[in-house]
VEXVEX-364761 format. One record per residue (C-alpha): z, x, y; chain. Coordinates in steps of 0.5 Angstrom, whole numbers, plus 500, padded with zeros to 3 digits. Example, Ala and Ser with C-alpha at 12.3 -4.5 7.8 and 13.67 -1.06 7.14 Angstrom:
2
516, 525, 491, A $
514, 527, 498, A $
REM end
This chain:
476
432, 916, 816, A $
431, 913, 809, A $
439, 913, 809, A $
439, 909, 815, A $
433, 904, 813, A $
437, 903, 807, A $
444, 902, 811, A $
441, 897, 816, A $
437, 893, 810, A $
444, 893, 806, A $
447, 890, 813, A $
442, 884, 813, A $
443, 882, 806, A $
450, 879, 806, A $
449, 875, 812, A $
442, 873, 810, A $
444, 870, 803, A $
450, 867, 806, A $
446, 863, 812, A $
441, 861, 807, A $
446, 858, 802, A $
449, 854, 808, A $
442, 852, 811, A $
440, 850, 804, A $
447, 846, 803, A $
445, 842, 810, A $
438, 841, 808, A $
440, 838, 801, A $
446, 834, 804, A $
441, 831, 809, A $
436, 829, 804, A $
441, 826, 799, A $
444, 822, 805, A $
437, 820, 807, A $
434, 818, 801, A $
441, 816, 797, A $
440, 808, 798, A $
433, 809, 794, A $
437, 812, 788, A $
443, 807, 788, A $
442, 801, 783, A $
436, 803, 779, A $
439, 806, 773, A $
436, 813, 774, A $
439, 819, 770, A $
443, 825, 773, A $
437, 829, 770, A $
432, 825, 774, A $
436, 826, 781, A $
437, 833, 780, A $
429, 834, 778, A $
427, 831, 785, A $
432, 835, 789, A $
430, 841, 785, A $
422, 839, 787, A $
424, 839, 794, A $
428, 845, 794, A $
421, 849, 796, A $
420, 846, 802, A $
427, 847, 804, A $
426, 854, 802, A $
420, 855, 807, A $
424, 852, 813, A $
431, 856, 811, A $
428, 863, 810, A $
426, 864, 817, A $
432, 861, 820, A $
436, 866, 815, A $
432, 872, 818, A $
434, 870, 825, A $
442, 869, 823, A $
442, 875, 819, A $
439, 880, 824, A $
444, 877, 830, A $
450, 878, 825, A $
448, 885, 822, A $
446, 888, 829, A $
452, 884, 833, A $
457, 887, 828, A $
454, 894, 828, A $
454, 894, 836, A $
461, 891, 836, A $
463, 897, 831, A $
460, 902, 836, A $
455, 904, 831, A $
449, 903, 835, A $
452, 907, 841, A $
453, 913, 835, A $
446, 912, 833, A $
443, 913, 840, A $
448, 919, 841, A $
445, 922, 835, A $
438, 921, 838, A $
435, 915, 834, A $
433, 910, 839, A $
433, 902, 839, A $
426, 902, 836, A $
428, 906, 830, A $
434, 902, 829, A $
430, 895, 829, A $
424, 898, 825, A $
428, 897, 818, A $
429, 890, 820, A $
422, 889, 822, A $
419, 892, 815, A $
424, 887, 811, A $
422, 881, 815, A $
414, 883, 814, A $
416, 883, 806, A $
419, 877, 807, A $
413, 874, 811, A $
408, 877, 805, A $
413, 873, 800, A $
413, 867, 804, A $
405, 867, 805, A $
404, 867, 797, A $
410, 862, 796, A $
407, 857, 801, A $
400, 858, 798, A $
402, 858, 791, A $
409, 855, 789, A $
410, 850, 795, A $
404, 845, 794, A $
405, 844, 787, A $
412, 843, 788, A $
410, 838, 793, A $
405, 834, 789, A $
410, 834, 783, A $
416, 831, 788, A $
411, 826, 791, A $
409, 823, 784, A $
416, 823, 782, A $
419, 820, 788, A $
413, 814, 788, A $
415, 813, 780, A $
422, 812, 783, A $
420, 808, 789, A $
416, 803, 784, A $
422, 802, 779, A $
426, 796, 780, A $
433, 796, 781, A $
438, 794, 775, A $
440, 787, 775, A $
447, 786, 778, A $
450, 780, 775, A $
456, 777, 779, A $
460, 771, 777, A $
459, 765, 781, A $
452, 768, 784, A $
445, 765, 782, A $
441, 771, 780, A $
433, 770, 780, A $
429, 774, 775, A $
422, 773, 775, A $
421, 765, 775, A $
428, 764, 773, A $
435, 763, 776, A $
441, 764, 772, A $
448, 762, 774, A $
454, 765, 770, A $
461, 762, 771, A $
465, 768, 769, A $
464, 775, 766, A $
469, 778, 760, A $
468, 786, 761, A $
470, 790, 755, A $
475, 795, 755, A $
471, 801, 752, A $
468, 807, 753, A $
461, 804, 752, A $
462, 799, 757, A $
456, 802, 762, A $
451, 803, 756, A $
447, 797, 758, A $
440, 800, 755, A $
443, 800, 748, A $
440, 795, 743, A $
445, 790, 741, A $
448, 789, 734, A $
446, 784, 730, A $
453, 781, 730, A $
452, 779, 738, A $
458, 774, 738, A $
463, 780, 735, A $
460, 786, 739, A $
465, 789, 743, A $
460, 794, 747, A $
457, 789, 752, A $
459, 784, 758, A $
460, 777, 755, A $
457, 772, 760, A $
461, 765, 760, A $
458, 758, 761, A $
451, 760, 763, A $
446, 756, 766, A $
439, 757, 767, A $
434, 754, 771, A $
427, 756, 768, A $
421, 755, 773, A $
416, 758, 769, A $
412, 752, 767, A $
410, 748, 773, A $
409, 742, 769, A $
416, 742, 765, A $
423, 742, 769, A $
427, 746, 764, A $
435, 747, 764, A $
439, 751, 759, A $
446, 751, 758, A $
450, 755, 754, A $
458, 757, 753, A $
457, 764, 752, A $
452, 770, 751, A $
449, 777, 752, A $
444, 780, 756, A $
441, 787, 755, A $
435, 791, 757, A $
430, 793, 751, A $
427, 799, 754, A $
422, 800, 748, A $
419, 793, 749, A $
420, 793, 757, A $
423, 786, 757, A $
430, 783, 758, A $
433, 780, 752, A $
438, 774, 753, A $
442, 772, 747, A $
445, 765, 748, A $
450, 761, 744, A $
453, 754, 743, A $
448, 751, 748, A $
443, 746, 750, A $
436, 746, 753, A $
434, 740, 757, A $
427, 739, 759, A $
423, 734, 764, A $
416, 732, 764, A $
415, 733, 772, A $
408, 730, 772, A $
410, 723, 769, A $
418, 723, 769, A $
417, 719, 763, A $
419, 724, 758, A $
426, 728, 757, A $
428, 732, 751, A $
435, 735, 749, A $
435, 740, 744, A $
442, 743, 742, A $
442, 750, 739, A $
448, 755, 736, A $
444, 761, 737, A $
437, 762, 742, A $
434, 768, 744, A $
430, 768, 751, A $
425, 774, 752, A $
423, 776, 760, A $
418, 781, 761, A $
420, 786, 766, A $
416, 792, 766, A $
418, 794, 773, A $
425, 796, 771, A $
422, 802, 766, A $
422, 808, 769, A $
415, 811, 769, A $
412, 818, 771, A $
406, 817, 776, A $
400, 822, 774, A $
395, 823, 779, A $
390, 829, 781, A $
390, 826, 788, A $
393, 831, 793, A $
395, 830, 800, A $
394, 836, 805, A $
401, 839, 804, A $
400, 839, 796, A $
394, 844, 797, A $
393, 851, 797, A $
389, 855, 802, A $
383, 855, 797, A $
383, 848, 796, A $
384, 846, 803, A $
378, 850, 805, A $
373, 847, 800, A $
375, 840, 803, A $
374, 842, 810, A $
367, 845, 807, A $
366, 838, 804, A $
368, 834, 811, A $
363, 839, 815, A $
358, 837, 810, A $
359, 830, 811, A $
359, 830, 819, A $
352, 834, 818, A $
350, 828, 814, A $
352, 823, 819, A $
349, 827, 825, A $
343, 827, 821, A $
343, 820, 821, A $
344, 819, 828, A $
338, 823, 830, A $
334, 819, 825, A $
336, 812, 828, A $
335, 815, 835, A $
328, 817, 833, A $
327, 810, 831, A $
329, 807, 838, A $
327, 813, 843, A $
319, 814, 845, A $
316, 821, 847, A $
312, 820, 854, A $
306, 820, 850, A $
308, 814, 846, A $
310, 810, 852, A $
304, 811, 856, A $
300, 809, 849, A $
304, 802, 849, A $
304, 801, 856, A $
296, 801, 855, A $
296, 797, 849, A $
300, 792, 853, A $
296, 792, 859, A $
289, 791, 855, A $
292, 785, 851, A $
290, 778, 853, A $
294, 774, 853, A $
300, 779, 855, A $
305, 781, 849, A $
311, 776, 848, A $
318, 779, 847, A $
319, 780, 840, A $
326, 777, 838, A $
326, 781, 831, A $
326, 788, 836, A $
333, 786, 839, A $
336, 784, 832, A $
333, 791, 830, A $
336, 794, 836, A $
343, 791, 834, A $
343, 793, 827, A $
341, 800, 829, A $
347, 800, 834, A $
352, 798, 829, A $
350, 804, 824, A $
350, 809, 830, A $
358, 806, 831, A $
359, 807, 824, A $
356, 814, 824, A $
360, 816, 830, A $
367, 813, 827, A $
366, 817, 820, A $
365, 823, 824, A $
371, 822, 828, A $
375, 821, 822, A $
372, 827, 818, A $
374, 831, 824, A $
381, 829, 824, A $
382, 830, 817, A $
379, 837, 818, A $
384, 838, 824, A $
390, 836, 819, A $
387, 841, 814, A $
386, 847, 819, A $
393, 845, 821, A $
396, 846, 814, A $
392, 853, 813, A $
395, 856, 820, A $
402, 853, 818, A $
402, 857, 812, A $
401, 863, 816, A $
405, 862, 822, A $
412, 860, 819, A $
412, 866, 815, A $
410, 870, 821, A $
416, 867, 824, A $
421, 872, 820, A $
418, 878, 824, A $
419, 874, 831, A $
426, 872, 830, A $
428, 879, 828, A $
425, 881, 835, A $
429, 875, 838, A $
436, 877, 834, A $
436, 884, 834, A $
436, 885, 842, A $
441, 879, 842, A $
446, 882, 837, A $
446, 889, 840, A $
447, 886, 847, A $
452, 881, 845, A $
456, 885, 841, A $
459, 879, 837, A $
458, 880, 830, A $
462, 873, 828, A $
458, 867, 825, A $
459, 862, 830, A $
455, 867, 835, A $
449, 868, 830, A $
449, 860, 828, A $
449, 858, 836, A $
444, 863, 838, A $
439, 862, 832, A $
440, 854, 832, A $
438, 854, 840, A $
431, 859, 838, A $
430, 855, 832, A $
430, 848, 835, A $
425, 851, 841, A $
421, 854, 835, A $
420, 847, 831, A $
420, 843, 837, A $
414, 847, 839, A $
411, 847, 832, A $
412, 839, 831, A $
409, 838, 838, A $
403, 842, 837, A $
402, 839, 830, A $
402, 832, 833, A $
397, 834, 839, A $
392, 838, 834, A $
392, 831, 830, A $
390, 827, 836, A $
385, 833, 837, A $
388, 835, 844, A $
389, 842, 842, A $
386, 846, 837, A $
389, 847, 830, A $
390, 855, 831, A $
394, 854, 838, A $
398, 848, 835, A $
401, 853, 830, A $
401, 859, 833, A $
403, 857, 840, A $
411, 857, 838, A $
410, 864, 835, A $
407, 867, 842, A $
412, 864, 846, A $
418, 866, 842, A $
415, 873, 840, A $
413, 874, 848, A $
421, 873, 849, A $
423, 877, 843, A $
418, 883, 846, A $
421, 882, 853, A $
429, 882, 850, A $
427, 888, 846, A $
424, 892, 852, A $
430, 890, 856, A $
434, 893, 850, A $
431, 899, 850, A $
431, 900, 857, A $
438, 899, 857, A $
438, 893, 862, A $
443, 887, 862, A $
439, 881, 861, A $
445, 876, 860, A $
451, 876, 864, A $
457, 874, 860, A $
461, 874, 866, A $
457, 868, 869, A $
459, 864, 863, A $
464, 859, 864, A $
471, 861, 861, A $
472, 855, 856, A $
465, 857, 853, A $
466, 865, 853, A $
472, 864, 849, A $
468, 862, 843, A $
464, 868, 843, A $
470, 873, 844, A $
470, 879, 839, A $
476, 878, 834, A $
482, 881, 837, A $
479, 881, 844, A $
484, 879, 850, A $
479, 880, 855, A $
479, 874, 860, A $
REM end
């Protein structure tokens, strides 16, 4: 039996690793397509982009591994069934349950590993990925200076008639410090016929004209440095329009602060629900429940101020009847009741907020267990389908796995949304997909053990059936 266990597990390793690589490639490609527009033009290094992809691999693995288990189970048992190995094992007195058991044990190991991974590794990666992504989002794009087009920098507008680009290997080294011999530098773009409209001072209208210049970014001092040569500065006093100045220069340097163009890493200890371990979330839930208890006590105290016992009511009525003249309505009492109503509404709103946060955290806690448990559920689906279909091809494995995975994740996403709206408990929101797909897997496994047909291939249209034919088969 140990030999059989090792053999079946070995049959799963190849398809599992191959499908895992394919799925990770798909996830990474989707990630790049979705966020590539936020990277382009920001002057990010390749190392920074690779680091962001690396940090996002954690959640991709958390999704890809259960699906890879399903693909591996379908392909492994499909290949064994197509080669009649299942029939040989059954004729040797080994039933289907014993054949599937090694795969279930392997899935259980994967489940334990994924629970640890989701609790310890995934939150840290998610936290670092969020901080890095925020740092990238806050960084402004690098300047794209085009000839004949006005470029706005802070409160300045710059126009360049032409740009002479050097034909050197250092053409794109825009962050280097400019050499002292600016006019002889061959490493930078030479800006010809530069015009600048400076609107930084509302009292003075300034226009700068230069024959040529060089622009670069001083990353150390977080500023743009504009070196202009053979130019003039025209200034007009916009308050009285009586003063006009014209200055000529051979070389002038303008500094423009641009701290937003420097890539700075965010540092924060604040964590979202997907960036906390189970222990952290349980502590946060305890805090929210304590806050709810305090708000409930506040509501109780407010109600005591406006609600009276029967004895207190009789006493007040007696006092009012004996009073002469009758007691007049107190406008302060109405104001006091209005204030109490506002406080009670605020307390109820706070309790609803705390309860929503509790639901979100409990959803994440159950998710850390339910998604790894899907590895076992998918084996119960993949094994009977692979045995009955008798197709060991990659197309069959991915077709079946994709269908069940879409069903599983549709239920999971829908359940999470219902739990966030407090329409479904967090437990059932996260475990309902496992229950549905798991019951289906148990049913398929039971029918396979009883050797009954649960899928009529002959009813499938021929143009679809041809894609699922075993290699070398010519059955119509």
